[in-house]
N, CA, C and O atoms as CSV, one atom per row, in Angstrom:
chain,resi,resn,atom,element,x,y,z
A,1,MET,N,N,48.541,50.304,141.766
A,1,MET,CA,C,48.298,51.444,140.944
A,1,MET,C,C,47.981,50.936,139.522
A,1,MET,O,O,48.695,50.099,138.970
A,2,LYS,N,N,46.902,51.462,138.957
A,2,LYS,CA,C,46.494,50.988,137.655
A,2,LYS,C,C,46.849,51.947,136.522
A,2,LYS,O,O,47.115,51.517,135.399
A,3,ARG,N,N,46.852,53.242,136.818
A,3,ARG,CA,C,47.132,54.234,135.762
A,3,ARG,C,C,48.224,55.160,136.285
A,3,ARG,O,O,48.234,55.557,137.451
A,4,VAL,N,N,49.134,55.485,135.387
A,4,VAL,CA,C,50.282,56.367,135.741
A,4,VAL,C,C,50.215,57.506,134.728
A,4,VAL,O,O,49.974,57.249,133.548
A,5,PRO,N,N,50.418,58.743,135.141
A,5,PRO,CA,C,50.356,59.923,134.264
A,5,PRO,C,C,51.530,60.015,133.292
A,5,PRO,O,O,52.660,59.606,133.557
A,6,THR,N,N,51.169,60.585,132.151
A,6,THR,CA,C,52.288,61.009,131.204
A,6,THR,C,C,52.358,62.513,131.264
A,6,THR,O,O,51.333,63.179,131.123
A,7,ILE,N,N,53.500,63.051,131.462
A,7,ILE,CA,C,53.753,64.539,131.525
A,7,ILE,C,C,54.322,64.945,130.179
A,7,ILE,O,O,55.369,64.443,129.769
A,8,VAL,N,N,53.642,65.849,129.489
A,8,VAL,CA,C,54.091,66.408,128.151
A,8,VAL,C,C,54.597,67.794,128.430
A,8,VAL,O,O,53.904,68.627,129.013
A,9,VAL,N,N,55.837,68.032,127.996
A,9,VAL,CA,C,56.431,69.376,128.166
A,9,VAL,C,C,56.344,70.046,126.838
A,9,VAL,O,O,56.786,69.510,125.822
A,10,ARG,N,N,55.739,71.296,126.844
A,10,ARG,CA,C,55.573,72.014,125.541
A,10,ARG,C,C,56.273,73.392,125.712
A,10,ARG,O,O,56.320,73.958,126.804
A,11,ARG,N,N,56.794,73.882,124.616
A,11,ARG,CA,C,57.306,75.233,124.517
A,11,ARG,C,C,56.822,75.871,123.292
A,11,ARG,O,O,57.057,75.369,122.193
A,12,ASN,N,N,56.138,76.983,123.432
A,12,ASN,CA,C,55.466,77.736,122.285
A,12,ASN,C,C,54.576,76.821,121.521
A,12,ASN,O,O,54.567,76.850,120.290
A,13,GLY,N,N,53.792,75.971,122.243
A,13,GLY,CA,C,52.808,75.120,121.627
A,13,GLY,C,C,53.403,73.873,121.008
A,13,GLY,O,O,52.650,73.030,120.521
A,14,GLU,N,N,54.694,73.716,121.002
A,14,GLU,CA,C,55.297,72.528,120.431
A,14,GLU,C,C,55.774,71.589,121.508
A,14,GLU,O,O,56.372,72.043,122.483
A,15,GLU,N,N,55.535,70.281,121.376
A,15,GLU,CA,C,56.020,69.314,122.289
A,15,GLU,C,C,57.565,69.247,122.207
A,15,GLU,O,O,58.146,69.069,121.136
A,16,ILE,N,N,58.207,69.399,123.405
A,16,ILE,CA,C,59.674,69.242,123.420
A,16,ILE,C,C,60.135,67.982,124.137
A,16,ILE,O,O,61.307,67.611,124.076
A,17,GLY,N,N,59.195,67.329,124.819
A,17,GLY,CA,C,59.565,66.111,125.505
A,17,GLY,C,C,58.442,65.546,126.323
A,17,GLY,O,O,57.391,66.168,126.477
A,18,ARG,N,N,58.662,64.381,126.841
A,18,ARG,CA,C,57.622,63.814,127.731
A,18,ARG,C,C,58.187,62.825,128.707
A,18,ARG,O,O,59.183,62.163,128.415
A,19,VAL,N,N,57.598,62.714,129.814
A,19,VAL,CA,C,57.998,61.728,130.846
A,19,VAL,C,C,56.801,60.723,130.914
A,19,VAL,O,O,55.670,61.107,131.213
A,20,ILE,N,N,57.085,59.473,130.636
A,20,ILE,CA,C,56.053,58.491,130.596
A,20,ILE,C,C,56.203,57.535,131.787
A,20,ILE,O,O,57.233,56.879,131.939
A,21,GLU,N,N,55.225,57.469,132.580
A,21,GLU,CA,C,55.107,56.559,133.743
A,21,GLU,C,C,56.117,56.868,134.842
A,21,GLU,O,O,55.689,57.236,135.936
A,22,THR,N,N,57.440,56.743,134.630
A,22,THR,CA,C,58.342,57.035,135.699
A,22,THR,C,C,59.560,57.795,135.078
A,22,THR,O,O,59.859,57.638,133.895
A,23,PRO,N,N,60.247,58.619,135.911
A,23,PRO,CA,C,61.341,59.396,135.414
A,23,PRO,C,C,62.464,58.427,134.855
A,23,PRO,O,O,62.599,57.288,135.302
A,24,SER,N,N,63.225,58.925,133.894
A,24,SER,CA,C,64.372,58.218,133.415
A,24,SER,C,C,65.547,58.428,134.326
A,24,SER,O,O,66.399,57.545,134.419
A,25,THR,N,N,65.640,59.567,135.015
A,25,THR,CA,C,66.662,59.792,135.900
A,25,THR,C,C,66.157,59.543,137.351
A,25,THR,O,O,65.153,58.860,137.556
A,26,ALA,N,N,66.862,60.103,138.330
A,26,ALA,CA,C,66.476,59.819,139.721
A,26,ALA,C,C,65.275,60.521,140.083
A,26,ALA,O,O,64.577,60.019,140.964
A,27,THR,N,N,64.890,61.692,139.501
A,27,THR,CA,C,63.710,62.444,139.927
A,27,THR,C,C,62.959,63.026,138.697
A,27,THR,O,O,63.529,63.235,137.626
A,28,LEU,N,N,61.681,63.266,138.913
A,28,LEU,CA,C,60.923,63.928,137.890
A,28,LEU,C,C,61.422,65.339,137.629
A,28,LEU,O,O,61.481,65.767,136.477
A,29,ASP,N,N,61.782,66.066,138.674
A,29,ASP,CA,C,62.363,67.374,138.490
A,29,ASP,C,C,63.637,67.396,137.528
A,29,ASP,O,O,63.784,68.286,136.690
A,30,ARG,N,N,64.492,66.418,137.697
A,30,ARG,CA,C,65.663,66.314,136.843
A,30,ARG,C,C,65.300,66.029,135.368
A,30,ARG,O,O,65.896,66.582,134.445
A,31,ASP,N,N,64.310,65.154,135.186
A,31,ASP,CA,C,63.869,64.841,133.833
A,31,ASP,C,C,63.275,66.079,133.145
A,31,ASP,O,O,63.571,66.333,131.977
A,32,VAL,N,N,62.474,66.821,133.829
A,32,VAL,CA,C,61.858,68.011,133.232
A,32,VAL,C,C,62.912,69.072,132.927
A,32,VAL,O,O,62.850,69.728,131.887
A,33,ALA,N,N,63.891,69.243,133.843
A,33,ALA,CA,C,64.991,70.170,133.629
A,33,ALA,C,C,65.835,69.839,132.422
A,33,ALA,O,O,66.245,70.708,131.652
A,34,MET,N,N,66.089,68.499,132.282
A,34,MET,CA,C,66.850,68.044,131.048
A,34,MET,C,C,66.031,68.337,129.816
A,34,MET,O,O,66.572,68.843,128.833
A,35,ILE,N,N,64.779,68.045,129.829
A,35,ILE,CA,C,63.973,68.351,128.612
A,35,ILE,C,C,64.010,69.843,128.316
A,35,ILE,O,O,64.233,70.230,127.169
A,36,LEU,N,N,63.802,70.679,129.302
A,36,LEU,CA,C,63.853,72.122,129.086
A,36,LEU,C,C,65.160,72.630,128.602
A,36,LEU,O,O,65.190,73.639,127.898
A,37,ASN,N,N,66.249,71.993,128.935
A,37,ASN,CA,C,67.582,72.373,128.514
A,37,ASN,C,C,68.035,71.667,127.242
A,37,ASN,O,O,69.176,71.845,126.815
A,38,GLY,N,N,67.168,70.875,126.635
A,38,GLY,CA,C,67.507,70.261,125.399
A,38,GLY,C,C,68.426,69.040,125.546
A,38,GLY,O,O,69.041,68.611,124.570
A,39,ILE,N,N,68.520,68.493,126.731
A,39,ILE,CA,C,69.426,67.370,126.968
A,39,ILE,C,C,68.571,66.070,126.848
A,39,ILE,O,O,67.565,65.907,127.539
A,40,PRO,N,N,69.027,65.124,125.914
A,40,PRO,CA,C,68.295,63.896,125.823
A,40,PRO,C,C,68.218,63.128,127.080
A,40,PRO,O,O,69.181,63.090,127.846
A,41,LEU,N,N,67.055,62.483,127.333
A,41,LEU,CA,C,66.922,61.698,128.566
A,41,LEU,C,C,67.649,60.345,128.343
A,41,LEU,O,O,67.681,59.845,127.218
A,42,PRO,N,N,68.210,59.776,129.373
A,42,PRO,CA,C,68.854,58.484,129.210
A,42,PRO,C,C,67.665,57.419,129.143
A,42,PRO,O,O,66.554,57.658,129.617
A,43,PRO,N,N,67.997,56.249,128.525
A,43,PRO,CA,C,67.018,55.219,128.524
A,43,PRO,C,C,66.697,54.723,129.920
A,43,PRO,O,O,67.560,54.736,130.798
A,44,LYS,N,N,65.480,54.290,130.133
A,44,LYS,CA,C,65.072,53.799,131.453
A,44,LYS,C,C,65.684,52.449,131.696
A,44,LYS,O,O,65.793,51.634,130.780
A,45,PRO,N,N,66.086,52.204,132.932
A,45,PRO,CA,C,66.578,50.812,133.191
A,45,PRO,C,C,65.384,49.877,133.119
A,45,PRO,O,O,64.231,50.289,133.247
A,46,ASP,N,N,65.694,48.619,132.911
A,46,ASP,CA,C,64.672,47.574,132.799
A,46,ASP,C,C,63.924,47.462,134.152
A,46,ASP,O,O,64.579,47.340,135.187
A,47,ALA,N,N,62.645,47.498,134.171
A,47,ALA,CA,C,61.936,47.438,135.426
A,47,ALA,C,C,62.059,46.072,136.082
A,47,ALA,O,O,61.930,45.930,137.298
A,48,GLY,N,N,62.319,45.040,135.219
A,48,GLY,CA,C,62.480,43.730,135.778
A,48,GLY,C,C,61.236,43.212,136.544
A,48,GLY,O,O,61.367,42.448,137.500
A,49,ASP,N,N,59.968,43.661,136.089
A,49,ASP,CA,C,58.813,43.241,136.726
A,49,ASP,C,C,58.307,41.892,136.266
A,49,ASP,O,O,57.294,41.403,136.765
A,50,GLY,N,N,59.000,41.289,135.322
A,50,GLY,CA,C,58.490,39.929,134.934
A,50,GLY,C,C,57.433,39.977,134.027
A,50,GLY,O,O,56.950,38.893,133.700
A,51,ALA,N,N,56.924,41.091,133.505
A,51,ALA,CA,C,55.837,41.164,132.563
A,51,ALA,C,C,56.222,40.502,131.236
A,51,ALA,O,O,57.320,40.689,130.712
A,52,LYS,N,N,55.276,39.728,130.724
A,52,LYS,CA,C,55.537,39.025,129.474
A,52,LYS,C,C,55.120,39.959,128.251
A,52,LYS,O,O,54.138,40.700,128.301
A,53,LYS,N,N,55.925,39.854,127.199
A,53,LYS,CA,C,55.657,40.719,125.997
A,53,LYS,C,C,54.888,39.845,125.025
A,53,LYS,O,O,54.531,40.299,123.938
């Protein structure tokens, strides 16, 4: 896979959160629910893919 979507969540035209590449929690549904309820998303675990910075 070369490109992964970013999901931007807006309320009344204002961005209230986003999911970039993969969910921070177990599922995308849970991430979006947390954003809609004003709960900060946890940091993503290190993917450990060996990519160099």
